[in-house]
Each structure stands twice: as C-alpha cells, then as structure tokens.
C-alpha positions in Angstrom: 60.8 81.2 113.7 61.5 82.8 110.3 59.4 81.4 107.5 61.5 79.9 104.8 61.0 78.8 101.2 63.3 77.1 98.6 64.2 78.6 95.2 64.8 76.2 92.4 65.8 76.5 88.7 65.9 74.1 85.8 69.4 73.8 84.4 72.0 71.6 82.9 70.1 72.0 79.6 73.0 72.8 77.3 74.1 70.2 74.7 77.7 69.9 73.5 78.8 73.3 72.2 75.2 74.7 72.3 74.6 76.7 75.5 71.3 77.1 77.2 70.9 79.5 80.1 73.4 80.9 82.6 73.6 78.1 85.2 76.6 79.6 87.0 74.8 82.9 87.7 71.6 81.1 88.8 73.5 78.9 91.2 74.6 82.0 93.1 70.9 82.8 93.7 68.9 79.5 94.0 69.0 76.9 96.7 68.0 73.8 94.5 68.8 72.8 91.0 66.8 70.6 88.7 69.4 69.0 86.3 68.4 67.6 82.9 69.0 63.9 82.4 69.7 63.8 78.7 66.2 63.0 77.3 64.9 66.5 76.7 68.2 68.4 77.2 71.7 68.0 78.5 74.4 65.4 78.0 76.8 63.5 80.3 79.4 66.3 80.3 76.9 69.0 81.0 75.3 66.9 83.7 78.7 66.3 85.4 79.8 70.0 85.2 76.4 71.2 86.5 76.4 68.8 89.4 79.9 69.8 90.5 79.1 73.5 90.2 75.9 73.0 92.3 77.7 71.0 94.9 80.4 73.7 95.1 77.7 76.3 95.7 75.9 74.3 98.4 72.8 74.0 96.2 70.5 70.9 96.5 70.5 68.7 93.4 67.5 67.1 91.7 66.9 64.9 88.7 64.8 66.6 86.0 63.5 63.8 83.7 61.3 64.5 80.6 60.1 63.0 77.4 62.7 61.8 74.9 62.4 64.9 72.8 65.7 66.9 72.3 64.4 68.7 69.2 61.3 69.9 71.0 63.0 70.5 74.4 60.6 68.1 76.0 57.7 70.5 75.5 55.8 68.5 72.9 53.0 66.2 74.2 53.8 62.5 73.6 51.6 59.4 74.2 53.8 56.9 75.9 52.6 53.6 77.5 52.9 53.8 81.3 55.3 50.8 81.4 57.7 52.6 79.0 57.2 55.8 80.9 58.2 54.1 84.2 61.4 52.8 82.6 62.2 56.2 81.2 62.0 57.6 84.8 64.2 54.8 86.2 66.7 55.3 83.4 67.0 59.0 83.8 67.0 59.0 87.6 69.6 56.2 87.5 71.8 58.3 85.2 71.6 61.3 87.6 72.3 59.2 90.7 75.3 57.6 89.0 76.8 60.9 87.9 76.2 62.4 91.3 77.9 59.5 93.0 80.9 59.9 90.7 81.2 63.6 91.4 80.7 63.4 95.1 77.2 64.9 95.0 73.8 63.5 95.9 70.4 63.6 94.2 67.9 64.8 96.7 64.8 65.3 94.6 63.0 64.6 91.3 60.9 67.0 89.3 59.2 66.2 86.0 59.9 68.4 83.0 57.9 70.2 80.4 55.0 68.4 78.6 55.4 65.4 80.8 54.9 67.5 83.9 51.9 69.4 82.3 50.2 66.1 81.5 50.9 64.5 84.8 49.5 67.4 86.8 46.0 66.5 85.4 46.5 62.7 84.9 46.6 60.7 88.2 47.6 57.5 86.5 50.5 59.1 84.6 51.8 60.8 87.7 51.6 57.6 89.7 53.5 55.7 87.0 56.3 58.2 87.1 56.5 58.6 90.8 56.3 54.9 91.7 59.1 54.2 89.2 61.3 56.9 90.8 60.6 55.4 94.2 61.6 52.0 92.9 65.1 53.5 92.4 65.2 55.7 95.5 62.4 55.2 98.1 63.6 58.3 100.0 63.8 60.7 97.2 61.8 63.9 97.5 59.2 64.2 94.7 58.7 67.9 93.7 55.1 68.4 92.5 53.0 71.2 91.1 51.1 72.3 94.2 47.3 71.8 94.2 47.2 69.4 91.2 46.8 65.7 90.6 50.5 65.4 91.3 50.0 66.4 94.9 47.1 64.1 95.3 49.2 61.2 94.1 52.2 61.8 96.4 49.8 62.2 99.4 48.3 58.8 98.4 51.7 57.2 98.1 52.8 58.6 101.5 56.3 59.4 100.0 58.5 62.4 100.7 57.4 65.4 98.6 57.4 69.2 98.3 55.0 71.6 96.7 56.2 73.9 93.9 54.9 77.1 92.4 56.3 79.1 89.4 57.6 82.6 89.5 57.7 83.0 85.7 54.4 81.4 84.7 50.8 82.4 84.8 48.1 80.1 86.3 44.7 79.0 85.2 41.8 78.9 87.8 42.2 75.1 88.1 45.8 75.4 89.3 47.4 74.4 86.0 49.8 76.6 84.0 48.6 78.8 81.2 49.7 77.2 78.0 52.8 78.8 76.6 51.0 79.5 73.3 48.7 82.0 75.1 49.5 85.7 75.7 50.9 86.3 79.2 51.7 82.7 79.9 55.4 83.4 80.6 56.3 86.3 82.9 59.4 88.2 81.8 59.2 91.3 84.0 61.4 91.0 87.2 59.5 93.9 88.8 56.3 91.9 88.5 57.7 88.5 89.4 59.3 89.3 92.8 56.3 91.1 94.5 53.9 88.6 93.0 55.7 85.6 94.5 56.1 87.3 97.9 52.3 87.8 98.0 51.7 84.1 97.2 54.1 82.9 99.9 52.6 85.3 102.4 49.0 84.2 101.6 49.9 80.5 101.2 48.1 80.5 97.9 48.5 80.5 94.1 47.2 83.7 92.6 45.8 82.9 89.2 45.6 85.1 86.1 42.1 86.1 87.0 43.0 86.9 90.6 41.6 83.7 92.2 43.3 82.3 95.2 44.1 78.6 95.4 45.4 77.4 98.8 48.7 75.6 98.2 51.6 74.0 100.0 54.4 76.3 98.9 57.8 74.7 99.7 59.7 75.8 96.6 59.5 78.4 93.9 60.7 77.6 90.3 62.4 79.7 87.7 63.0 78.3 84.2 66.7 78.5 83.3 66.0 78.9 79.6 64.0 82.1 80.1 66.0 85.0 78.7 65.5 87.0 81.9 66.0 84.0 84.3 68.9 85.5 86.3 67.1 88.9 86.7 63.8 87.1 87.6 65.6 84.9 90.2 67.3 87.9 91.8 64.1 89.8 92.0 62.2 86.9 93.6 65.0 86.3 96.1 65.3 90.0 97.1 61.5 90.4 97.4 61.3 87.4 99.6 64.2 88.4 101.9 63.0 92.0 102.1 59.6 90.5 103.1 61.1 88.6 105.9 61.1 85.2 104.2 64.3 83.1 104.5 65.7 81.1 101.6 66.8 77.5 102.3 66.7 74.1 100.6 63.4 72.4 101.3 63.3 69.5 103.9 60.4 67.6 102.3 57.1 66.5 103.8 55.0 63.4 104.1 51.3 62.9 103.9 
C-alpha cells in the first residue's frame, strides 16, 4: 500500500478589500484548508468564498480559530482566562460550521492559529480548554495538533479524533516547538530546501530540528502558511518532492488514541 500524507494550508485570511495570500493557487495543490474564523483574520464574505472554492476543489475544510487580534494577525501572545478561551473556540467553530452548512460544505477539522497554537503546544491546560470546547460543539471533529507536543498528549488523553502536523516552512527547536519567528532561519523561504526536507521527515517518521536532532512523530499532515510570500512555490515543491518519493497525497482520515 502506498504511504500517504495530507498537505494543508492556512487561508481565508484576507479582510474586506485587503488581500492576504493566493488561496486559489494553493487550493490546486493542498488537500486540506484551515480557514480563518474572523478573530485573527478573515471576515464572513472571505470565509464563504474560501469554503466554496475549497469545496469545488475537493479540499477538506477546517476551522482555524485564534486570538481576537486582527491588528497582530493572531501572532501576539495574550493572557485569556480558560473559560473565555473556551467560549472563543465555541464561537469561532460555530461560525465556521454555520457558514459551511450554508455553502454546502462540511468542517472536518480544527487547528489552532498563531500565538494561541504556540502557547497551547507547551501548556496542557490551555490545550485542553481549547479542545474540550471544540468537542462540545462537534464531538467527532478531527483536532489537528503539532506532533510531539503537549497538544498531542492532550488529544491522546481525551481519546478524540486527531491528526499530527508538521510544518514545511518553519524550523524546529530540539523540544519539538517551532523556532520563534524573531530568530534567524525560523521561517523557511527556499522551495528547493522545503521539499526534500519534508520528504526526509516523512520517510523517517520524525521531525528534523534545526540542530539535526530527530524527534519521532505522528506525521499525518504537512502545513504551509498561506501568508508566506513563497507559499505557492513552497507547496508545489513539497508536493512534487513527496510524489516523486513515492508518497501519495490525500486528506487525512484522523486517528484515535
């Protein structure tokens, strides 16, 4: 049986007349789309258009909730009580599910965005607050987690449907977290580097850190950030490297335990 992996991208991040990324081009390459829910990016019109386009391309749809931080694009750390954080998750997932239903689509998965994701990957209680809230809305939703972090530990404890994610355009620390964007080399811009690097990780079943350390990981899906200037070229390089290496591309089925 051919080994397969999912490719996902964050999108739906434009706002009114202000455009972020090339969603249409990415949707020709990826198999899953994480669509902004209006807190860190996006608006109702953008969400609807992106869901319709994803549905037309046969791409799996996910809700991409973040902090209420349009100006900072959800990448500024915020201290939010867990009860409020849970309601923020329910609110954003509810909006995504409502829009999907209206457009004839379906929300399959949920993935945290930006600073919220970075905090939750090292904070069990925060991750649990977010994921339990999402499961309140949809007990069957697939939770996309950063592989080999506190996020994965939490979904395993919850026994919910989940999938493990690695990043094609970000460098890793030796503890499995992402190198801070303020540090040199944190974001990978070179398509010629991104594709072969990801093929090697998938073949080895491990995250390869900036120092060369291997961290065994459940790699179900590979992310590309839609707001990266080279996003389309990076996505094309990753996809071609994987297929040339005998790895099939398909939407993840999810796993439990």
